[in-house]
C-alpha positions in Angstrom: 55.1 -19.1 72.8 55.3 -15.4 74.4 51.6 -15.8 75.6 52.3 -18.9 77.2 55.6 -17.5 79.1 53.9 -14.7 80.0 50.8 -16.7 81.5 53.3 -18.6 83.6 55.1 -15.6 85.0 51.7 -13.9 85.7 50.4 -17.0 87.6 53.7 -17.6 89.3 53.4 -13.9 90.6 50.0 -14.7 92.0 50.5 -17.7 93.4 53.4 -16.3 95.3 51.3 -13.6 96.6 48.4 -15.7 97.4 49.9 -18.5 99.5 53.7 -18.3 99.5 54.1 -20.9 96.8 56.4 -20.2 94.0 55.9 -22.5 90.7 59.3 -24.3 89.6 61.2 -22.6 86.9 59.6 -21.9 83.4 62.3 -24.2 81.9 60.7 -27.1 83.5 57.0 -26.6 83.4 54.4 -25.8 81.0 50.7 -24.6 80.9 48.9 -26.9 78.4 45.5 -25.0 78.4 44.0 -27.0 81.2 46.4 -27.1 84.0 50.4 -27.2 84.9 52.4 -30.1 83.6 56.2 -30.8 83.6 58.2 -30.5 80.5 61.3 -32.8 80.8 64.5 -32.5 78.8 63.5 -34.9 76.1 60.3 -32.8 75.2 57.8 -35.4 76.8 54.8 -34.1 79.1 54.0 -35.6 82.4 51.8 -34.6 85.3 52.0 -33.9 88.3 54.7 -31.6 88.6 58.2 -33.0 89.2 60.7 -30.4 88.9 64.2 -31.0 90.1 65.9 -27.7 90.3 69.4 -27.6 88.8 72.5 -25.7 89.7 71.2 -22.9 87.4 67.5 -22.6 86.0 68.7 -23.7 82.9 69.8 -27.0 84.3 66.4 -27.8 85.7 65.0 -31.2 84.9 62.0 -33.1 85.8 61.6 -36.3 87.8 59.3 -39.0 86.6 57.5 -39.3 89.8 54.9 -42.0 88.9 58.2 -44.2 88.5 59.7 -43.4 92.0 62.3 -40.9 90.7 62.9 -38.3 93.6 65.0 -35.0 93.5 68.2 -35.3 95.3 71.2 -33.0 95.0 69.9 -31.6 91.7 69.5 -34.9 90.3 66.4 -37.4 89.4 67.3 -40.8 91.4 65.3 -43.7 92.0 66.4 -44.6 95.9 66.6 -48.2 97.0 63.9 -49.1 99.4 65.9 -48.5 102.4 67.3 -45.1 101.2 65.9 -41.7 101.3 67.2 -38.0 100.4 67.9 -35.7 103.4 66.9 -32.0 102.5 66.9 -32.7 99.0 70.7 -32.8 99.2 72.0 -36.2 100.2 71.1 -39.7 99.9 71.4 -41.8 103.0 70.6 -45.3 104.3 67.5 -45.2 106.6 68.5 -48.5 108.5 71.5 -46.8 109.7 71.3 -43.3 109.3 68.7 -40.5 109.4 68.1 -37.1 108.4 68.3 -34.8 111.3 68.5 -30.9 111.2 69.0 -31.1 107.5 71.9 -33.1 107.8 72.6 -37.0 107.9 73.8 -38.7 111.2 74.2 -41.9 112.4 70.5 -43.2 113.5 69.7 -42.3 117.2 69.0 -45.0 119.6 65.7 -45.2 121.4 67.1 -47.7 123.6 69.6 -45.3 124.9 66.9 -42.4 124.9 68.4 -40.7 122.0 66.2 -38.3 119.8 67.2 -35.7 117.3 67.8 -32.2 118.6 69.3 -29.6 116.6 71.3 -31.9 114.3 72.5 -34.3 116.7 71.5 -37.4 118.7 70.9 -36.2 122.3 70.2 -38.1 125.4 66.6 -37.2 127.0 66.5 -34.1 125.1 69.7 -33.0 126.2 68.4 -32.6 129.8 71.2 -32.6 132.1 68.9 -33.6 135.1 67.9 -36.8 133.4 69.8 -40.1 132.6 68.7 -42.9 130.7 67.9 -46.2 132.4 66.7 -49.3 130.2 65.3 -46.9 127.6 63.5 -44.5 130.2 64.4 -41.0 131.1 64.7 -40.6 134.8 66.4 -38.6 137.3 70.3 -38.2 136.7 72.8 -38.8 140.0 72.6 -35.4 141.5 75.0 -35.9 144.7 73.4 -36.0 148.1 70.2 -34.3 147.1 66.6 -35.8 146.2 65.9 -36.3 142.8 64.1 -33.4 141.4 63.9 -31.5 144.4 65.5 -28.2 146.1 69.1 -29.4 146.7 69.4 -28.3 150.4 71.5 -31.3 151.5 75.2 -30.6 151.6 77.5 -32.8 149.7 80.4 -32.4 152.2 78.6 -32.2 155.6 81.9 -32.5 157.6 83.1 -29.5 155.6 86.9 -30.5 155.3 88.6 -30.7 152.2 89.0 -34.3 151.8 85.4 -35.4 153.1 83.1 -34.8 150.1 80.4 -37.6 149.7 79.6 -36.3 146.2 80.8 -39.3 144.3 79.3 -41.9 146.7 75.9 -40.0 146.8 76.0 -40.4 143.0 77.1 -44.0 143.1 74.0 -44.5 145.6 71.7 -42.6 143.1 72.7 -45.0 140.3 72.3 -48.1 142.3 68.6 -47.1 143.1 68.1 -46.3 139.5 69.3 -49.8 138.3 66.1 -51.9 137.9 65.9 -54.8 140.1 68.6 -53.5 142.6 68.1 -54.2 146.2 67.7 -51.2 148.4 69.6 -52.8 151.4 72.7 -53.2 149.4 72.6 -50.1 147.6 72.3 -48.5 151.3 75.0 -50.7 152.6 77.5 -50.0 149.9 76.9 -46.2 150.4 78.0 -46.7 154.0 80.8 -48.9 153.3 81.2 -51.0 156.5 83.4 -53.6 154.8 86.9 -54.4 155.7 88.6 -52.0 154.5 86.0 -49.5 154.8 84.5 -48.3 151.6 81.8 -45.8 150.4 81.3 -42.8 153.0 83.4 -44.4 155.7 86.2 -45.2 153.4 86.7 -41.4 152.6 86.3 -40.6 156.7 89.2 -43.2 157.6 91.4 -41.2 155.5 90.5 -38.0 156.6 92.2 -35.6 159.3 88.4 -35.0 160.1 87.5 -38.7 160.6 85.2 -38.2 163.8 83.0 -35.5 162.1 82.9 -37.2 158.9 82.0 -40.5 160.3 79.1 -39.0 162.4 77.7 -37.3 159.0 78.1 -40.9 157.1 76.1 -42.6 159.7 73.7 -39.9 159.7 73.1 -40.0 155.9 73.0 -43.7 156.0 70.2 -43.6 158.6 68.3 -41.1 156.4 68.4 -43.4 153.2 68.1 -46.6 155.0 65.1 -45.4 157.2 63.7 -42.8 155.0 64.5 -43.7 151.6 61.8 -46.3 150.5 59.9 -43.7 148.3 62.9 -42.5 146.5 63.9 -46.2 145.8 60.5 -47.1 144.7 60.4 -44.1 142.4 63.8 -44.8 140.8 62.8 -48.2 140.2 59.5 -47.5 138.7 61.0 -45.3 136.2 64.3 -47.2 135.3 62.0 -50.8 135.2 59.3 -48.9 133.0 56.4 -49.6 135.4 
């Protein structure tokens, strides 16, 4: 008996030094003269190893791996077909949840561009410059600048306290990024030539800087209407997936 235990401890130390793997507790395994086997609490032997660490080494037990048992939270369990164990600690339903960063969370939705990042579901890997459109990560609304470009276009070209186009520029970006949208409609809503005026003109009509604001509004409208086809095509290509 002492010889067997000594042999286990020696092999354990050598294995740890050799490749970083530490054999399970000697309370759970045995050297039968030919190889390592698992000794369960009822005295039966089995192989391959199926040691399940207990709260203490004395509480180690052995799972019957060939029958589907796994070690979860210090217990041998046979999970249902749609269940698994997260980080050897918690059983979860794989249809509705997933193991993310060592903890169980509600399953990330790929249709919403969600993936497991640092223990939680994040949209587009948590990149604030991207937004999910029909399951695709595309440029997020970014004010009046171009997608992914250097932001040199001011959100408030008139410069007054009540003439910012930031919100309507973001709405225009979202319209371009909606699969199947009409470019002329997006541009028209952006300008806001309606009764009463909406969009940029709706902002200008309520401002004390109405003239300067309106000039800027028509300038911005002309830019997207005449030069925005490539931006619209790129946004459609991404959101529609082609």
